[in-house]
C-alpha positions as CSV (number, residue, x, y, z in Angstrom):
1,X,0.0,0.0,0.0
2,X,1.3,3.5,-0.9
3,X,1.5,6.2,1.6
4,X,-0.2,8.7,-0.8
5,X,-2.0,8.2,-4.1
6,X,-3.3,11.0,-6.2
7,X,-5.5,9.4,-9.0
8,X,-6.6,11.4,-12.0
9,X,-7.1,14.6,-10.0
10,X,-8.3,17.8,-11.7
11,X,-8.8,21.2,-10.1
12,X,-10.3,24.1,-11.9
13,X,-10.6,27.8,-10.9
14,X,-13.3,29.2,-13.2
15,X,-12.0,28.8,-16.7
16,X,-8.5,28.0,-15.5
17,X,-7.4,24.3,-15.0
18,X,-4.7,24.5,-12.3
19,X,-4.3,20.7,-12.1
20,X,-5.2,18.3,-14.9
21,X,-5.6,14.5,-14.6
22,X,-2.7,14.3,-12.1
23,X,-1.4,10.9,-11.0
24,X,1.2,10.8,-8.2
25,X,2.2,8.0,-5.8
26,X,4.4,8.3,-2.8
27,X,5.9,5.2,-1.1
28,X,6.5,4.8,2.7
29,X,9.7,6.5,3.7
30,X,10.0,8.2,0.3
31,X,11.4,11.7,-0.1
32,X,10.0,13.3,-3.3
33,X,10.8,16.7,-4.6
34,X,8.3,18.7,-6.8
35,X,9.8,21.4,-9.0
36,X,8.4,23.6,-11.7
37,X,7.9,27.2,-12.7
38,X,5.6,29.6,-10.8
39,X,2.0,28.8,-11.6
40,X,2.7,25.1,-12.4
41,X,0.3,24.0,-9.7
42,X,2.7,22.9,-6.9
43,X,1.0,24.7,-4.0
44,X,-2.4,23.7,-5.4
45,X,-1.3,20.0,-5.0
46,X,-0.5,20.6,-1.3
47,X,-3.8,22.4,-0.8
48,X,-5.6,19.4,-2.3
49,X,-3.8,16.9,-0.1
50,X,-4.4,19.0,3.1
51,X,-8.0,19.8,2.4
52,X,-7.8,23.5,1.8
53,X,-9.1,22.6,-1.7
54,X,-11.3,19.8,-3.0
55,X,-10.6,18.2,-6.4
56,X,-13.2,18.7,-9.1
57,X,-12.4,15.2,-10.4
58,X,-10.4,12.3,-9.2
59,X,-9.5,10.9,-5.8
60,X,-6.7,11.3,-3.2
61,X,-5.9,8.3,-1.0
62,X,-3.8,8.4,2.2
63,X,-2.8,5.0,3.6
64,X,-5.5,3.5,1.4
65,X,-8.3,5.8,2.8
66,X,-10.0,8.4,0.6
67,X,-9.4,11.9,1.7
68,X,-12.2,13.4,-0.5
69,X,-14.6,15.4,1.6
70,X,-12.5,15.4,4.7
71,X,-11.7,18.7,6.5
72,X,-8.2,20.0,7.1
73,X,-8.5,19.0,10.8
74,X,-9.5,15.5,9.9
75,X,-6.6,15.0,7.5
76,X,-4.2,16.4,10.1
77,X,-5.5,13.9,12.7
78,X,-4.8,11.1,10.1
79,X,-1.2,12.2,10.1
80,X,-0.7,14.8,7.3
81,X,1.7,17.5,8.6
82,X,2.4,20.6,6.6
83,X,5.0,23.3,6.9
84,X,4.3,26.5,4.9
85,X,6.9,28.6,3.2
86,X,7.0,31.4,5.8
87,X,7.7,30.3,9.4
88,X,4.6,30.5,11.6
89,X,6.0,30.5,15.1
90,X,5.3,32.4,18.3
91,X,8.1,35.0,18.4
92,X,7.6,35.9,22.0
93,X,8.0,32.3,23.3
94,X,11.1,30.2,23.7
95,X,12.0,27.4,21.3
96,X,10.9,24.8,23.9
97,X,7.6,26.6,24.5
98,X,6.9,26.8,20.8
99,X,7.3,23.0,20.6
100,X,5.2,22.5,23.6
101,X,2.4,24.6,22.2
102,X,2.5,22.6,19.0
103,X,2.5,19.3,20.9
104,X,-0.5,20.4,23.0
105,X,-2.5,21.1,19.8
106,X,-5.6,23.2,20.5
107,X,-4.6,23.8,24.2
108,X,-4.1,27.4,25.1
109,X,-0.6,28.9,25.4
110,X,-1.5,29.4,29.1
111,X,-1.2,25.6,29.6
112,X,2.5,25.5,29.0
113,X,2.9,27.2,32.4
114,X,1.4,24.1,34.0
115,X,3.7,21.4,35.3
116,X,5.2,19.6,32.3
117,X,4.5,15.9,32.1
118,X,7.3,13.5,31.5
119,X,5.8,12.4,28.2
120,X,5.7,16.0,26.9
121,X,9.2,16.7,28.1
122,X,10.5,13.6,26.4
123,X,8.6,14.4,23.2
124,X,10.0,18.0,23.0
125,X,13.6,16.9,23.8
126,X,13.4,14.3,21.1
127,X,12.3,16.9,18.5
128,X,15.0,19.4,19.7
129,X,17.5,16.7,19.0
130,X,16.2,16.1,15.5
131,X,16.2,19.7,14.5
132,X,19.6,20.4,16.3
133,X,18.3,23.2,18.4
134,X,18.9,21.7,21.9
135,X,21.3,24.5,22.8
136,X,18.7,27.0,21.8
137,X,15.8,25.5,23.8
138,X,15.5,28.6,26.1
139,X,16.1,31.2,23.3
140,X,13.2,33.4,22.5
141,X,12.1,32.4,18.9
142,X,12.3,36.0,17.5
143,X,16.0,36.0,18.3
144,X,16.7,33.0,16.0
145,X,18.2,33.2,12.6
146,X,15.9,32.8,9.6
147,X,17.2,29.2,9.1
148,X,16.7,28.4,12.8
149,X,13.1,29.6,12.6
150,X,12.5,27.3,9.6
151,X,13.9,24.4,11.5
152,X,11.8,25.3,14.6
153,X,8.6,25.2,12.5
154,X,9.6,21.8,11.0
155,X,10.0,20.7,14.6
156,X,6.6,22.0,15.5
157,X,5.1,19.9,12.8
158,X,7.1,16.9,14.0
159,X,5.5,17.1,17.5
160,X,2.3,15.8,16.0
161,X,4.0,12.6,14.9
162,X,3.0,13.0,11.2
163,X,2.9,10.0,8.9
164,X,3.5,12.3,5.9
165,X,5.3,15.6,5.8
166,X,4.7,18.4,3.3
167,X,7.4,21.1,3.1
168,X,6.8,24.2,1.0
169,X,10.1,25.7,-0.1
170,X,11.9,24.9,3.3
171,X,15.1,26.7,2.2
172,X,13.6,30.0,1.1
173,X,15.7,32.9,2.2
174,X,18.4,30.7,3.8
175,X,22.2,31.1,3.6
176,X,24.1,28.4,1.8
177,X,25.2,26.9,5.1
178,X,21.6,26.9,6.4
179,X,20.5,25.3,3.2
180,X,23.1,22.5,3.5
181,X,22.0,21.9,7.2
182,X,18.4,21.8,6.0
183,X,19.2,19.1,3.4
184,X,20.7,16.9,6.0
185,X,17.8,17.5,8.4
186,X,15.3,16.5,5.8
187,X,17.3,13.4,4.9
188,X,17.4,12.3,8.5
189,X,13.6,12.9,9.0
190,X,12.8,10.9,5.9
191,X,14.6,7.8,7.3
192,X,11.4,7.5,9.3
193,X,8.7,9.7,7.6
194,X,7.8,10.1,3.9
195,X,7.9,13.7,2.7
196,X,7.1,15.8,-0.3
197,X,9.1,18.9,-0.8
198,X,8.3,21.9,-3.1
199,X,11.5,23.6,-3.9
200,X,13.0,26.2,-6.4
201,X,16.6,25.9,-5.1
202,X,18.0,23.4,-7.6
203,X,21.3,23.0,-5.8
204,X,19.3,21.9,-2.7
205,X,17.3,19.5,-4.8
206,X,20.6,17.9,-5.9
207,X,21.9,17.8,-2.4
208,X,19.0,15.8,-1.0
209,X,19.4,13.4,-4.0
210,X,15.8,12.4,-4.3
211,X,13.5,11.4,-7.1
212,X,11.9,14.5,-8.8
213,X,8.5,15.3,-10.2
214,X,8.5,18.2,-12.7
215,X,5.2,20.0,-12.9
216,X,4.3,22.2,-15.8
217,X,0.9,23.8,-16.4
218,X,-0.8,21.5,-13.9
219,X,0.5,18.3,-15.4
220,X,3.5,16.1,-14.8
221,X,6.1,16.8,-17.4
222,X,8.7,14.3,-16.1
223,X,9.5,12.1,-13.2
224,X,12.6,10.2,-12.1
225,X,16.1,10.4,-10.6
226,X,17.8,13.7,-10.7
227,X,20.5,12.7,-13.3
228,X,17.8,11.6,-15.7
229,X,15.7,14.8,-15.2
230,X,18.8,16.9,-15.8
231,X,19.3,15.4,-19.2
232,X,15.6,15.6,-20.3
233,X,15.4,18.1,-23.2
234,X,11.7,18.8,-22.6
235,X,12.3,19.7,-19.0
236,X,15.2,22.0,-20.0
237,X,13.0,23.8,-22.5
238,X,10.1,24.2,-20.2
239,X,11.8,25.0,-16.9
240,X,15.6,24.5,-16.5
241,X,16.9,26.4,-19.5
242,X,20.6,26.8,-19.4
243,X,21.0,26.5,-15.7
244,X,20.3,22.8,-15.6
245,X,20.5,20.7,-12.5
């Protein structure tokens, strides 16, 4: 059974077809990168998976169960975790408090002042280790670098123990050093959790060394290992141009 199956999905906005007859399958523990020009439909795919949008045609299956008609909250409870392009963190709280708020879900921020349970402490410490911010646990989030804020938000998603991780341009605005650390972080995470990454940074795409789906005008233009995609003349003409991969 696949982790995620998108079967002949179409999404229209008035007279514009944003996604057309899309088929995409993600295996357990797979890391897949989706690339393509602006307007190709990349974010629309994430919105369809998460429930922000419903397909006009086709079906989306998660762990063999149809997602069609489910709300965003219902899909989240099933195990779909999403990180948006811009970090959505609580700047006035510490790194640890941000993770605790995320772990508590709908509980109010006030509850983090209550005595911390052993289970919550362990969960937060485990995530701090994964995102390599243990030494910043007591740092106020607004004082973090841009890259550290991105890693913190990835950590906040991880506190919900997702079964599929969706990352929208996780390296946007990062320095080269931060981008490299992010590639290693995502590779470590995907040893346990499958993930789909939308990305424009082609150097980063090569660093994580994953299979690629190239989206163009709402349809899949090409799929496969990075070395094959780099040599695909159709992909070069539609997206890569002279820069290549």
